[in-house]
Every structure is written in structure tokens, then in C-alpha cells.
C-alpha positions in Angstrom: 0.0 0.0 0.0 1.3 3.5 -0.8 1.0 6.4 1.6 -1.8 8.1 -0.3 -3.9 5.0 -0.2 -3.3 4.8 3.6 -4.5 8.4 4.1 -7.6 7.7 1.9 -8.6 4.7 4.0 -8.0 6.6 7.3 -10.3 9.5 6.2 -12.9 7.0 4.9 -12.9 5.3 8.3 -13.4 8.7 10.1 -16.2 9.8 7.8 -18.0 6.4 8.2 -18.4 7.2 11.9 -19.1 10.9 11.9 -20.8 11.2 15.3 -18.2 9.1 17.1 -15.4 11.1 15.4 -16.9 14.4 16.4 -17.3 13.3 20.0 -13.7 12.0 19.9 -12.3 15.4 18.9 -14.5 17.4 21.3 -11.9 17.4 24.1 -9.2 18.6 21.6 -11.6 21.3 20.4 -12.3 22.5 23.9 -8.7 22.4 24.8 -7.4 24.4 21.8 -10.3 26.9 22.2 -9.6 27.4 25.9 -5.8 27.9 25.3 -6.4 30.6 22.6 -9.2 32.4 24.4 -7.4 32.6 27.8 -4.1 33.7 26.3 -5.9 36.3 24.2 -7.5 37.7 27.3 -4.2 37.9 29.2 -2.4 39.3 26.2 -5.2 41.9 25.8 -4.9 42.8 29.5 -1.1 43.2 29.1 -1.5 45.3 26.0 -4.1 47.5 27.6 -2.0 48.2 30.7 1.2 48.6 28.7 -0.5 51.2 26.4 -1.9 53.1 29.4 1.4 53.3 31.2 3.4 54.0 28.0 1.1 56.8 27.1 2.3 58.6 30.2 5.8 58.8 28.8 9.1 57.2 29.7 10.0 60.1 32.0 7.1 59.4 34.5 7.6 57.9 37.9 5.3 57.2 40.8 5.8 57.4 44.6 3.4 55.0 46.3 3.0 54.0 50.0 4.7 50.8 51.2 7.4 48.7 49.7 6.9 46.3 46.8 8.0 42.9 47.9 8.0 43.9 51.5 5.9 42.7 54.4 3.4 45.5 53.7 2.2 45.9 50.2 2.0 49.3 48.3 -1.1 51.2 49.1 -1.7 49.5 52.4 -3.6 51.6 54.9 -1.1 51.2 57.7 1.8 51.5 55.4 0.6 54.9 54.0 2.8 57.6 55.6 2.9 59.9 52.5 1.7 63.4 53.2 1.2 66.5 51.1 4.3 68.0 52.7 6.3 65.2 51.1 5.1 66.4 47.7 5.9 70.0 48.6 9.4 69.0 49.6 10.0 67.1 46.4 8.6 70.0 44.3 10.9 72.5 46.0 14.0 70.4 45.8 13.4 69.1 42.3 12.6 72.5 40.8 14.1 72.7 37.3 14.6 68.9 37.2 11.1 67.6 37.4 7.4 68.4 37.8 5.6 67.0 40.9 2.0 66.5 41.7 0.2 64.6 44.5 -3.2 62.9 44.4 -5.7 60.8 46.3 -8.4 58.5 44.9 -11.8 57.6 46.3 -15.0 56.0 45.2 -18.1 58.2 45.8 -21.7 58.8 44.9 -22.4 61.8 42.6 -25.8 63.4 42.3 -27.5 66.1 40.3 -31.2 66.8 41.2 -32.8 63.3 41.1 -30.1 61.6 39.0 -27.4 59.6 40.7 -24.1 58.0 39.6 -23.5 55.6 42.5 -19.9 54.5 42.0 -17.6 57.3 40.6 -13.9 57.4 40.9 -13.1 60.8 42.4 -9.5 61.9 42.0 -8.2 64.7 44.3 -5.4 66.3 42.4 -3.3 69.5 42.3 -3.4 72.2 39.7 -0.4 70.9 37.7 -1.8 67.3 37.5 -2.7 67.6 33.8 0.8 68.8 32.9 2.1 65.4 34.0 -0.7 63.1 33.2 -1.1 63.7 29.5 -4.1 61.4 29.2 -6.2 64.1 30.9 -7.8 66.2 28.0 -10.4 68.8 28.6 -13.2 68.7 26.0 -15.3 71.4 27.5 -14.6 74.2 30.0 -11.3 74.3 31.9 -9.2 72.8 34.6 -9.2 74.4 38.0 -6.6 77.1 38.7 -3.8 77.2 41.2 -5.8 79.6 43.4 -8.8 77.3 43.4 -6.7 74.3 44.2 -4.8 75.8 47.0 -7.9 77.3 48.6 -9.8 74.1 48.4 -12.6 75.6 46.3 -15.4 73.2 45.4 -15.0 72.8 41.7 -15.0 69.6 39.6 -14.1 68.3 36.2 -16.3 65.4 35.3 -15.8 62.5 32.8 -18.2 61.9 29.8 -19.9 59.0 31.6 -20.7 61.1 34.7 -22.1 63.8 32.4 -24.3 61.4 30.6 -25.6 59.8 33.8 -26.3 63.1 35.6 -27.4 65.4 32.9 -28.6 63.4 29.9 -31.5 61.1 28.9 -30.2 57.8 27.7 -32.5 57.9 24.7 -31.3 61.3 23.5 -27.9 62.7 22.3 -26.0 64.2 25.2 -26.0 67.9 24.2 -26.6 69.4 27.6 -24.1 72.0 28.8 -23.0 70.8 32.2 -20.7 73.8 32.8 -21.7 75.9 35.8 -24.1 73.2 37.1 -23.9 72.3 40.8 -23.4 68.6 41.5 -23.3 66.8 44.8 -20.3 64.7 45.8 -21.1 62.9 49.0 -22.8 65.7 51.1 -21.1 68.7 49.5 -21.8 70.6 46.4 -19.3 71.3 43.6 -19.5 73.5 40.5 -18.7 71.8 37.2 -16.0 73.8 35.5 -14.9 71.2 32.9 -15.7 68.0 31.0 -13.0 65.5 30.1 -12.5 64.0 26.6 -13.7 60.4 25.9 -11.2 57.7 26.8 -13.4 54.7 26.5 -13.5 51.5 28.6 -11.6 48.2 28.8 -11.6 45.1 31.0 -14.9 46.2 32.5 -13.4 49.5 33.7 -15.0 52.7 32.5 -12.2 55.2 32.1 -14.8 58.0 31.7 -16.7 57.4 34.9 -14.6 59.6 37.1 -14.3 63.2 38.4 -11.4 65.4 39.4 -11.5 67.9 42.3 -8.8 69.9 44.1 -6.6 67.8 46.4 -7.3 70.0 49.4 -11.1 69.7 48.8 -10.8 66.0 48.5 -8.9 65.7 51.7 -11.6 67.6 53.5 -14.3 65.8 51.7 -13.1 62.3 52.6 -11.2 63.1 55.8 -7.8 62.0 54.3 -4.7 63.4 55.9 -2.4 61.3 53.8 -2.0 61.2 50.0 -2.2 58.0 47.9 0.5 58.7 45.3 2.9 61.3 44.0 3.4 61.6 40.3 6.8 62.9 39.1 7.8 63.8 35.5 11.5 64.2 34.8 12.2 67.2 32.5 14.8 65.1 30.7 14.2 61.5 29.7 17.9 60.5 30.1 17.9 61.7 33.7 15.0 59.6 35.0 17.3 57.4 37.0 19.1 60.4 38.5 15.8 62.0 39.5 14.5 58.7 40.9 17.6 58.4 43.2 17.2 62.0 44.3 13.5 61.4 45.1 14.5 58.4 47.3 17.1 60.5 49.1 14.7 63.4 49.8 11.9 61.1 51.1 14.4 59.0 53.2 15.1 62.1 55.4 11.6 61.7 56.8 10.4 58.2 55.9 11.9 54.7 56.4 12.9 52.7 53.3 9.9 50.3 53.7 7.4 53.3 53.9 7.5 54.1 50.1 8.4 52.9 46.7 9.6 55.0 43.8 8.7 53.2 40.6 9.5 54.4 37.0 7.2 53.7 34.1 9.8 51.2 32.7 10.1 49.4 36.0 6.3 49.2 36.3 6.1 47.7 32.8 8.7 45.1 33.8 6.6 44.0 36.8 3.4 43.9 34.7 5.2 41.8 32.1 6.4 39.4 34.7 3.0 39.0 36.3 1.2 38.6 32.9 3.8 36.0 31.7 3.2 33.9 34.9 -0.6 34.3 34.4 -0.3 33.3 30.8 1.7 30.2 31.7 -0.7 29.2 34.5 -3.9 29.7 32.5 -2.4 28.1 29.4 -1.3 25.1 31.5 -4.8 24.7 33.0 -6.4 24.9 29.5 -3.8 22.4 28.2 -5.2 19.8 30.6 -8.3 19.7 28.3 -5.9 18.7 25.4 -4.5 15.8 27.5 -8.0 14.7 28.3 -8.9 15.0 24.6 -5.8 12.9 23.7 -6.9 10.2 26.1 -10.3 10.3 24.5 -8.8 9.7 21.1 -6.7 6.8 22.4 -9.8 5.1 24.0 -11.9 5.5 20.9 -9.0 4.2 18.7 -8.6 1.2 20.9 -12.3 0.5 20.6 -12.0 1.0 16.8 -9.1 -1.6 16.7 -11.4 -4.1 18.4 -14.3 -3.4 16.1 -12.2 -3.7 13.0 -10.2 -6.8 14.0 -11.6 -8.9 11.1 -10.9 -6.1 8.7 -7.3 -5.9 9.9 -6.9 -9.7 9.5 -8.4 -9.6 6.0 -6.1 -6.8 4.9 -3.0 -8.6 6.3 -4.1 -11.8 4.5 -4.2 -9.8 1.3 -0.6 -8.5 1.8 -0.8 -5.4 4.0 2.3 -5.1 6.1 2.4 -4.3 9.8 3.6 -0.8 9.1 0.7 -0.2 6.7 -1.8 -1.0 9.5 0.2 1.0 12.0 0.3 4.0 9.7 -3.4 3.9 9.0 -4.4 4.0 12.6 -1.7 6.6 13.4 -3.0 8.8 10.6 -6.5 8.5 11.8 -5.4 9.7 15.3 -3.5 12.6 13.7 -6.4 13.5 11.5 -8.8 13.6 14.4 -6.5 15.7 16.6 -5.6 18.0 13.6 -9.3 18.5 12.8 -10.0 19.2 16.4 -7.2 21.7 16.5 -8.4 23.5 13.4 -12.0 23.7 14.8 -10.6 24.9 18.1 -8.6 27.6 16.5 -11.6 28.9 14.6 -13.8 28.9 17.7 -11.0 30.5 19.7 -10.7 33.4 17.2 -14.5 33.8 17.1 -14.8 33.9 20.9 -11.9 36.3 21.2 -13.6 38.6 18.6 -16.8 38.4 20.6 -15.0 39.1 23.9 -13.3 42.0 22.1 -16.6 43.9 22.1 -16.3 44.1 25.9 -12.6 44.0 26.8 -9.4 44.3 24.8 -8.2 40.9 23.4 -5.1 40.0 21.4 -4.5 36.6 19.8 -0.7 36.2 19.4 0.4 33.9 16.6 2.5 31.8 19.0 -0.6 30.9 21.0 -2.2 29.5 17.9 0.9 27.6 16.9 1.3 26.3 20.5 -2.3 25.1 20.8 -2.3 23.4 17.4 1.2 21.8 17.9 0.0 20.5 21.3 -3.1 19.0 19.8 -1.0 17.2 17.1 1.4 16.0 19.8 -1.5 14.6 21.7 -2.6 12.8 18.6 0.9 11.2 18.1 1.3 10.3 21.8 -2.1 8.8 22.3 -2.4 7.3 18.9 0.7 5.2 19.0 -0.6 2.6 21.4 -3.8 1.8 19.3 -1.7 1.8 16.1 0.9 -0.6 17.5 -1.8 -2.9 18.9 -3.5 -3.0 15.5 -0.3 -3.7 13.6 0.7 -6.6 15.9 -2.6 -8.5 15.5 -2.1 -12.1 14.1 -3.9 -12.3 10.8 -5.2 -15.8 11.4 -6.6 -15.0 14.9 -8.0 -11.7 13.5 -9.9 -13.5 10.8 -11.4 -15.9 13.4 -12.6 -13.0 15.6 -16.3 -12.6 15.9 
């Protein structure tokens, strides 16, 4: 028998038992689909976070409470010893080298008349915050002034989602002018002086559902003596490390080493990359278990097939088929089943990733497709060898007598 004839017989056998063949490859389909979908979600998460941080610029760094990798995590309540005075000290001593701005962040309810936005991210920031965080774009109105910020005046800049929820009807275009309106944050009223540009949403997070108020106002509003972070922008990109070391030196005069972390944008991206790589490996490994289960399913069905086709194997051997011809036929059947399952899984994985892309950012890297398909074919080889060898070693005389 030539190789093409062996392939033809293998495919004919698969098509003869369509339902059984489909059920056989179901595990492979689920496994490949899961691998591609989960990796696309993690890759999308990594891409989104990387884009957000990269958009801030390579000269950005953050001072956050606590020590990364220490006993108390960054941002912990007890670990937070950062104060506004720390930001003032940094601003004074880094003058000419970097821009400095402090901020706090809280979730709060916003209300205008009878309309309520229940869970808005309220950022208390200083007047120079937009100079450092370039993603903040004013679409209407203005940002608050230095005088308003330092005096703690109750003014607010709201995001597009907040504007829509508080001032607009969902059925109509949002053409209402929100400037000058008085909204309520918690129990206090603030005048809307600006509306931010649209940033969109990702990973279930609405980037437009937030408001910015002066830092002093936010501290009074929420009873916060400490600040949550300090954002620093080096005036020269090639001096980021130098500024970072100087920031550490300045803060170390008042705080202990474990009380704060100074993290540059590049260092943050490295940490995120490490976390997402581990997450990708873990989720990919969990999904790959389905491929192993699918491979075992293929082996079981192939062993059943060998038993069912014992007389056929004996007849073919009697007519001159060699052991390797029988072995190759069953091995090709196993590879065809796993390959077909891999192709269907890839298609489903792409479709589900596209569907998920309507809600969160997804990215399907080529290597994930190659890995999933290669693993499915490997499963076909590994779990197809035993049935193929068993079929090839059948004695033709005993096989012909089999009932």
C-alpha cells in the first residue's frame, strides 16, 4: 500500500463514523479553544495596561506607599505615611529637574437633582496634574486654577460617563451644557467647570466614569490626611534614574525605606510583564489539561476501533498489508482527528476572542495558535501510538477468526 492509499482509508474510516469522530475530537476542540481564548484575554490585558502606562511617557515615575515585595504591600492603609508635605518638599528640591503632583483617589456617589451616579472614581489632584498626566484632556470648559486648588474651592471636572448619567437622557444625544451646574459629591456641592474627553473603557473598567476635584477639597471631603500617590515627571528622559535616586534621598530624610516605593514607568512595565507572563503560563497550562483529556479520549476510541475492525485488519493482512501499513493507517486516523479538532478549536478561539473584544481588549498572538495546534497534534501522536501498534501486531489468522 502506498502512503496516499493509507491516508484515503483513514479518512474514509473517520467519515464512516461521523458522530463518534466528532465526540472523539471534542476534548481537543475545547482544549485548543480554551488555550487561545485565555491567552488572548491575558495578552489583551497586558497590551491595555502597557498602552496606558506607555502613554504617560518614559519620564514618568510614581511614589506609592509601602514597599513592593516587603511585608506590607504598596497602598496598604497602615503603610501609608505619605503626606502633602512630602510632595511639597519634592517639588521645591526638584525645581528645574522635574514636575511633581500629589493625588488621592476615592469612590463616591455623585448626584444632580434626582439623578445619581453611584460609583464614581473621584480623584483629588493638584493644579499641575494635567501637565504630568497627558491622558487628561479637557473637552469642554477648563481645569481648576492654582488659586482654586490651594484654597480648596469646590470645583469639579467630570468625565463623559458622569455627564451622561447626571445630565442626559439615555434615549437622546447628550448635548446638555454641564458647565456651571452644581453637582453633589457625598454631602457637598461642587461646581462643574470642565468636562473631560472620551477615553473609553476596557476590561470592564469605564475610564470616563470619574471626576477630578482639588486635592485640598478631596482631603476635607473624605477626611484624608495622607495622599495616595505622588506623580513625578522628569524634565529630561535621560535623567530619569538620576531624579529617581534624588526622590529616594529626599523622602528618606523623613520616611523609612519600607514606607515608600519610587517606581519608574519602565520598572512598572517590567513588573506587569512578569505578572502577565506567569498568568499566561498558568492559564495556558490549565487549559492544556483539556488537550490531555482529549488525547486520552482519542486513544480510548481508537482502541475500541481496533477491536471493532479486527476482522478487517486480518483480511487486509491476509491480502498482503504489512504491519507498518496497518500502524500508519491508525496513526494517521489519530493525527487527522487531533488535527481536525485543532483547526475547529482555532476557529472557535478566534471567534470567541472577537466576541469578547466587544467588551474587553483581546489580542491573539500567533505563538498561542501555533502552540495550541502543535500541542493538539502532539497529543494525537502520543495517544495514537498505542492503538496503532496494537492493530499492527494482530495475528492475521486470529484476527480472521474474531467474531
